[in-house]
C-alpha positions in Angstrom: -30.3 -20.5 -7.2 -28.7 -23.9 -5.8 -26.5 -24.9 -8.6 -25.2 -21.2 -8.6 -24.8 -21.0 -4.8 -22.8 -24.1 -4.6 -20.6 -23.0 -7.4 -19.9 -19.7 -5.6 -18.6 -22.1 -2.3 -16.5 -24.2 -4.7 -15.1 -21.1 -6.0 -14.6 -19.4 -2.9 -12.7 -22.7 -1.8 -10.2 -22.8 -4.8 -9.3 -19.3 -4.5 -8.5 -19.8 -0.5 -6.4 -22.7 -1.4 -4.6 -21.0 -4.3 -3.5 -18.4 -2.2 -5.7 -15.6 -2.7 -6.1 -13.0 -0.4 -9.8 -12.9 1.4 -10.3 -9.8 0.8 -9.4 -6.5 -0.8 -9.9 -3.0 0.3 -8.5 0.9 0.4 -7.0 2.9 3.0 -6.3 6.8 2.5 -4.0 8.3 4.2 -5.4 11.8 5.9 -2.0 13.7 6.1 -2.1 13.7 2.1 -5.0 12.3 0.8 -3.5 9.5 -1.1 -5.4 6.0 -1.4 -3.9 3.2 -1.2 -5.4 -0.4 -1.9 -5.0 -3.4 0.7 -5.5 -6.9 1.2 -6.5 -8.7 4.5 -6.3 -12.8 5.7 -6.2 -14.4 8.2 -3.6 -15.6 10.5 -3.3 -19.0 10.3 -2.0 -19.2 14.1 -3.9 -16.7 15.8 -7.2 -16.6 13.8 -6.8 -12.7 13.7 -6.9 -10.4 10.2 -4.1 -8.9 8.9 -4.6 -6.2 6.8 -1.1 -4.5 4.8 -1.0 -2.2 2.2 -0.8 -3.2 -1.5 1.4 -0.7 -2.7 4.5 0.9 -1.6 4.2 3.9 0.6 4.7 7.2 -1.1 4.4 9.7 2.0 7.4 11.9 1.6 9.9 12.3 4.6 13.7 13.3 5.5 15.4 10.6 4.5 12.8 9.1 1.3 13.7 9.5 -2.4 12.0 9.1 -6.0 13.6 6.6 -8.2 17.0 8.3 -9.9 15.4 11.4 -8.1 12.4 11.6 -10.5 9.2 12.9 -9.1 7.3 10.9 -11.8 8.7 7.7 -10.4 6.6 8.5 -7.1 3.4 7.5 -8.8 4.0 3.7 -9.6 6.9 2.9 -7.2 6.1 5.2 -4.0 9.0 6.2 -2.7 12.8 4.7 -0.9 12.9 5.1 2.7 16.2 4.8 4.8 15.2 2.2 7.7 15.4 5.4 10.2 12.5 6.8 8.2 10.9 3.8 7.2 9.9 2.8 10.9 8.6 6.7 11.0 6.7 6.9 7.6 3.9 5.0 8.2 0.3 6.9 9.1 -1.2 6.6 12.3 -2.9 2.8 12.9 -0.5 1.3 10.6 3.2 0.6 11.1 6.1 -0.7 9.0 6.0 -4.8 8.8 8.3 -6.2 11.2 10.5 -9.4 9.9 8.0 -11.9 11.6 5.1 -10.4 9.2 6.9 -10.8 6.3 7.8 -14.3 7.3 4.3 -15.0 8.1 3.1 -13.3 4.6 5.8 -15.4 2.3 4.7 -18.5 4.1 0.9 -17.8 3.6 1.4 -17.5 0.1 4.0 -20.4 -0.7 7.0 -20.3 1.1 10.0 -18.6 0.3 10.9 -20.8 -2.8 6.9 -20.1 -4.5 5.7 -16.9 -3.0 7.4 -14.6 -5.2 5.0 -15.8 -8.3 2.0 -15.3 -6.4 3.0 -11.8 -4.6 5.0 -10.2 -7.2 2.9 -7.8 -9.6 2.0 -8.9 -13.5 4.1 -6.5 -15.0 7.1 -4.4 -14.9 10.0 -7.3 -14.2 12.5 -7.7 -16.6 12.9 -10.8 -18.8 9.4 -12.5 -18.4 10.0 -12.2 -14.1 6.6 -11.2 -13.4 4.3 -13.0 -11.1 0.5 -13.5 -10.9 -0.4 -11.2 -8.3 -2.9 -14.1 -7.3 -2.2 -12.7 -3.4 -3.1 -8.9 -4.5 0.1 -7.8 -3.2 1.3 -6.2 -6.0 5.1 -6.2 -5.1 7.2 -4.1 -7.9 10.7 -4.1 -8.9 11.4 -0.6 -7.5 14.8 -1.4 -7.1 16.9 -0.1 -4.2 19.1 3.5 -3.1 22.6 2.4 -2.3 25.3 4.7 -0.8 26.9 5.5 -4.2 23.3 5.4 -6.3 20.3 4.3 -7.3 20.3 0.6 -9.0 18.3 -2.8 -10.1 14.8 -1.3 -11.2 13.2 -3.6 -13.4 14.9 -6.7 -11.9 14.6 -6.2 -7.7 12.4 -5.4 -5.4 13.5 -4.6 -1.8 11.4 -3.8 1.3 12.4 -2.8 5.0 11.3 -4.6 8.3 11.1 -2.7 11.2 13.4 -5.5 12.5 17.2 -4.6 14.0 19.5 -7.8 12.9 21.8 -7.3 16.3 24.6 -6.2 14.1 25.1 -2.3 14.2 24.1 -0.6 11.6 22.2 -3.2 9.6 18.5 -4.4 9.3 16.6 -7.3 8.0 14.8 -6.6 4.5 13.1 -9.0 2.1 13.1 -9.4 -2.0 12.3 -10.5 -5.1 14.0 -11.1 -8.3 13.1 -11.0 -12.0 15.7 -14.4 -12.0 17.8 -13.6 -14.7 19.5 -15.4 -17.9 19.5 -19.1 -17.2 17.9 -18.6 -13.7 14.3 -18.3 -14.1 13.6 -20.4 -11.2 14.4 -17.0 -9.0 11.4 -15.6 -10.4 9.2 -17.1 -7.8 11.6 -17.1 -4.6 11.5 -14.8 -1.8 14.7 -14.2 -0.3 15.5 -12.8 3.4 18.7 -10.7 3.6 20.1 -8.0 6.1 21.1 -4.9 4.8 22.7 -1.3 5.4 20.1 0.8 7.5 21.9 3.7 5.2 20.3 1.8 2.1 17.1 3.3 0.9 14.3 0.7 0.2 10.6 0.0 -0.4 8.0 0.0 2.2 4.9 -2.0 3.3 2.9 -0.7 6.2 0.8 -3.3 8.3 -2.7 -2.7 9.9 -1.9 -2.3 14.0 
């Protein structure tokens, strides 16, 4: 019994140091009955618990789109939202993640050079660009809807933040890449970028 207790404590410490989310759960959106996986962990600066949806939002609003306009893509990938739609789409008690919340998430799981590995899903990314999903975040390469059509499904995932850049018509977002031929180190990286608010990207909500 004592040996098992010690093993449990050591395992807990190991997984915490490895960046594993401290706890997982679910949330059911009362608006349409969809249930989302969640991950929760401590904010190292404030000591408060932060809870993220561990799946892309899939709640239909004006300005949201299924990839290639195929409803069959919604179940796994969720929807892509313009920035205006993204700011309105999260359920009551949740909000579109801010730029600082994304930055904290990326820092928590290794920083911009390494977080992609922990945050990305274990399948779906092209050319062995998959992650380990040790975080439980399960970031999927759901692509993007630009003004001229859909693009990069399986190669990149893009997520809006609620934070405008200060330049008219642009807001901050974060993305991961599959890497590409000869660029495998990119599979582990997280990128912060500014993008046109008319483009449609994935959404992750954070509990208020």
